[in-house]
N, C-alpha and C positions, 0 to 999 in steps of 0.2 A: 537348417543346411543345405538342401538340396538347392535352393536359392541360390545360397552365397557361392556353392559350389559352381553353378551357370555362370556367375558375375565373375569368379575367378578364370574359370575358362576363357570368357570373353577377354579379360585382359591379358590373357596371357596369348591369345589368339592376335590381338591387337599390337601387342609386343613385338611380337616374331614375324608381323609382316614388313615391318619398318626393319629395313634391311641395313638402314645405315645407324640404327639405333644399338643392335648386339654387337657390333663390335664397341662402342663405347662402354657398355655394360661391363663384357666378359675379357676386353682387350687392355680395356686403359689401366685397371687395377695394375696388371703384369708391368707395362709400359711405364707406369708412377715409378713401382718397385725398384725397376731399372734403373731410371734416370735420379731419382734419390739416392740409392743405394751406391751408384757408381760416381754420377754427373756430382751431388750434392756432397761432396767430401769437406768435411772441417778438419781433416787430420793434418798435423804439422808435416810435411813429408817434400824435399827439394826446396825449399823456399830460396831466389835466387840472393846471394850474400855476395855484397863487394867489401874487400879486403883491403884495409890501409894499415899494414905492418910498418911504424916509423921506430921502431926500436931493434929489429932484426935480431933477437938475441933466443936462446935457446926457452926459456920463458914464454916467450910471445909466440915461438912458433908451435908449441904445446898448445895455447890455446887456440891457435887458428885451427889445428889439427882436432883440437876435441868439437868444433863445429863442424867440422867435414865430414869426420867419423861419426856424429851422432845419428846420420839419416834424417835430419831435419833439413840440413842447409846443402846448396850447392855453390861453389864460389863461380860467380857470375863476370865478376872481374878483381884483377890486384891492382892498387892505385895507390899513388904516391902520398897524397894527403888528403884531408879531411874535406876540402873545397872538392876534390873530383870524386869522393864518395857523394857528396851530397848531389852534383850534377848526377850521377848516377841515377840515383832515387829519380831524380826531376825526370830524366829521359824515360824510367821506366826499366831500365835495364836490371836493376837491382832492386829490390823489396825492402830490404835491411842491411845497413853497413858498421862493419865492426872497425874502429881505430885505436887503434894502439899507440898512444903517444911516446916518445923518447924516455927512457929510463925506467920503464916497467920490469924490463928485467932484473934492474939493480936493485929495486925497490923489493922487489918478491925475493932476491938472494937475500935481502938484510932485514926480511922481515918486517919492513915496514908497508904503509898502505898504499896499497896502487891502482892506479884507476885508469879504466877502459870507457871508449865513448860508443854506445850504442844510437844509431840512426835507423828512424823506420819509417817506411810510407804512410803517413797517416790518411790519406783519400780512400782507403778501406781500412775504417779503424777495427774490424773484427779480425781481419788477417795479421792486422800490425798490432794489436793486444795477444794475440797468442803467439805470434812470432818472438815479439818481447818477452812476454813470460818464458818461453823453451831457452830464450837465449840469457837470460836472469841466472836461471836454473845452470844452463853450463858454466857461466863464467863465477857463480856463485861455487860450484862443486871443483873447480878448477884453482881459483883464487885461495879457497880454505885447505887446499892442499898443503901439507908442509913443503917447502923448498928441497928438493934433492941435491943442490949445487954447495948447499951451505948448512952444514948439518952442526955446524958449532954455533949457531944462531938457537938460544931457546925460543921459540914462542909459546907467549903467557898467555894470549888470549884464547878463552874458551871457544872450543868448537864444540856443535851440536850435529851428529851424522842423524837425519832422519831416515827411520825405516818406514817405505811408504807401501801400504798395501791397498791395490785399486778393488774395490768388490764389484760384483755382476758382470761389469765390464774390464777385465782386467787391462785389456789392449787400448782401451779408449776409443775403438772404432765406433767413426761418427754413423755408418752405416746401420751399427746395432743399436743407436739410437732413432735414428728416421726410418728404417723400416718396418716399426710395430705403429708409427706415425701414420703411416700410408694406409694401413688398413682401417682407422679412425676417419681420416679424411673421407677414402673413396666412400664408406660406410653414410657417413654424413651427405657428401654430394648425391649417389643414388638415391636415399631415401628420402631427401628433402626433394631435391630437383625435380628429379622423375617422377615423383609423387604429384608435387605439383602441376608438374606438367599434363600428366596425364587425365588429370581431372578438367583442367583448362581446358585441353585439348575437345573436350566433352562437351562441354560450355560451346565452344566455336564451331560445333558442329550442330549440335542441335540434339546429340541425343543425349545430354543427361536430362533434358526437358522429358524426352520418351520413356527414361527410366522412370521418371518423379510419378510419372500417370499409371504407370503400373503397377499393381498389387506390393512390389517389393518396398519395405518398409525401410525408413531411413538408417536406422542402425546395420540390417542386412548390405545396404548400400555402400556403408562406410566399412565393415569387414570386409567384403568382397573387393572393394577398391584397394585396401593398404595391403592383404592378405599375401597377392603376388611379389608384394615389393619385398615383402619380408621372407619369401623363398627365395626369391633370386640374393638377396644381402646374405642368407646364409651360405648359399651355392658360392658368395663373390670370396667370405672367409674362408671359406674351405679352399678356394682358390689361391688366394693369396699367403695361408700358411703351406701351402705346397709351394710355391714361387720362389718363397724366401726360405725354405730349407734347402730345395735345390740348386739355387743362385747363388746362396750366402751361408747356407749352412745354419741358420738360425732357427733354432725350432723354441716350441713353447716349453717352457720350464715347470710350470703350473698345470694345473688341471685343463684340460680341452671341455670340458663340460660347464665350469665356472667360464672358461671364455665366450662359451656360446651362452651361457645364460645371461652373464653381464652384458652382452652385445644387442642381445632381444632386447634388456633395460633401456640400452642407448638408444637404440630403433624405436621404443615407445615416443621418445622426446623428440627423434627427427622426422618421424613420420606425420608426429602432429604438429610441428612447423610446417610441412609441405601440405599439408589439411588447410591448416590456417592461412597460408599463402595462395592458396585457390581461391579461398573465399573473397580476398581480397583484390582478385586480378582477374581481368575480364578476357585478356589475349596472352597467348603462350608469350611474348617478347616480356610482357611487363612479369610475366610468374618469374621467366629466369631474370631479369633485372632486380628484381625485389630479394629475390633468395640471393643473388650472387653477393650482391651492394649491401645489404641489410643484415643479412645472418649468416652466411658462406664465408665472407671477408672478415667481419667481425671477429667471429669466433675462430678463425685461424691465428687471426694476430693475438687475441687473449687468451690463446687455451695455453700458451708454455711451446708450441711446436715448432715458434721460430725465435722470440724471444724469451728468456727468464722471467715469471712471471715476479720472483723476486726484486727485479731491479726496477718496476714498473712503481710510477706513485701511488701511494696508500689508496686515495680516490678509486684509482683503478683496478688495484687489487681486489677491490673490495666488489666492484663491476664482474670481475671475471667468475665470482664463485656461482651467477645465473646459468651460466655459458655448460651446458652438458658438455661439452667437448674437453674441457678442464678437466672434468673428472673422470673421464672416459679415458685420456692419457697417464692418467697415473695407475687407472687398473689394467691399462693394457701393456706398458712397460713394466707394471709388476709381474705380472704374467709371465711374459716375455723373458725378461730377464733374470728377476730374481726368484722368480716360483713359488711367488707368495700365493695366499689362501684368501678367502672367505675372512678369517679370522683377522688378517691382517686390512683389506678391503671393505671393511664392513662401513666403514665411514663414507667412502667415496662411493658404495654401494647405496647407501640411505639417501644422499644428497641427489645420486641419480634419480633414483626411484621417485623421489618428493618432485623434483624437477619436471622429470615424464608424467606423473600423474596431472599434475597442473595443466602441464602443457597439452595432452590430449584431450583433458576433460574439456578445456575451454573451446580447442580448436572444433572438437565433437559437437558442442554445445553449439558453435555459431555455425557451423555446418549444414546442422539440423535444422536450425533458424533459417539459415539462407532456401534449403530444400521446401521448407514448410510456406 
């Protein structure tokens, strides 16, 4: 243990000598939370809406008002016809256009089917899909409301009034979804990239060979190399938790002990990946490229952080099961938003433990072989 303690102290001394690395480790997590929490906002708010009301009746004005009073849309232009609305989208002055044809109010007053047209800018497919979904809900609520101007007309169509209750994130705020994900991303990058760079740096300087000829065993060297990054990662978890509470009022609803324990389980995998990368890299540039392009980016894309796993092809969905980040995202969001415990997260924890043991065992064996 004393030998391992000396190695850990040496690693910390090397880390703190690099003045450029310290901001990367301790400032970047808070910066990422601020950027993703405030800038990467998928909430529907103030979407530029072009309005073309060709009917100009009480009913059409009520429909337009329901859009503008919803808080999701802001009127960017009042236009005369559908062609002008399409041009507004083409010029980029509007993301969505509402076209109300003549006769809309008459059809509504008579209880007949009424039609409106919605035009959306499909160049940003995600924003268009969200905008159209909210627009469809607004139109449905307005059109399904019995007309007040003609009480003598009996509406025979059956109506269903949904009572919607959103659990765990009632406001559907995207920051509540993004902020826990930042913790997972930062832990993965710190433990994977910095671990590989630290060991490869020893190779470049020739100090790793000097350590090999000392009485230090390979096991002691591995533990001494990985332990500092575990300590740093635990400090980063605490920093991210404090920042999310102070900046967004988002706290962990579940057990903090479970959060730290399962985070250590996740780090078992990412530290193993960093160790493996160091065995196949000769320079720090190689280690950085391999870590980012072959491990970090695929895990981010296929973990469910950016794209829903359910919408991926079946073959890709099967591949995602081998990525530890997929399981850790479920764990971290369950603890942050749902307040669940190990009784609900045992499947994800078991998968994470299995992947971690395989990765760390394979990486340690390969690293020991390289040392010997």
